[in-house]
Every structure is written in structure tokens, then in C-alpha cells.
C-alpha angles and dihedrals in degrees: 000000000000090000093051091049091050092052092049089049093053092048092051091051091056093049093044090050091055091047091051092047091055093043088051094051093048091049098048092045090051090051092049095048098042100040116014100039099052093049092049091047090049094050091047091052095051089041093236116172121210093196116053111219116185120229115266111241119242112279094015126109102198144033091241114135119196117231119225121221133022133268123235119233092243090053091049090052093052103043094161 
């Protein structure tokens, strides 16, 4: 009797796992298409940038800015 119940339980777990996997796929797809995709499309249409990148000056090839002055060892050890 116990062996039969264990085999039924193992079978049910396999079936339940497949059901949960399908449910998860449907739920996550719904969240994406109802929440994430419209926001992304709207931001693309209004050309909103999440990351601000400054314009590169004429004749320069990067955004790097040189820092003037030096830092003492005590200041470097206590950054905050």
C-alpha cells in the first residue's frame, strides 16, 4: 500500500511540475506584454534615454575627463 502511494505521489509531482512550468510561462509572458513592452515602446517613441551620455566634444574620442590635483594616501584610505 505504501509503495503504491509513493509511486502515485511521484507521478503527481511530475505532472504538477509540468503544469506549474506552463503556468509560469503564461504568467511571465502576460506580465511582459502588459507591463514591460508598452513602457519600452512608449520610451522608444518619445526617445527617452535612461542613461545620460554627454556629447563628445569636437576632436575627442571619449568621455574621459582628467581630474586635477592628487589625492593623499589618508584620503584614499577614507573614501567616505
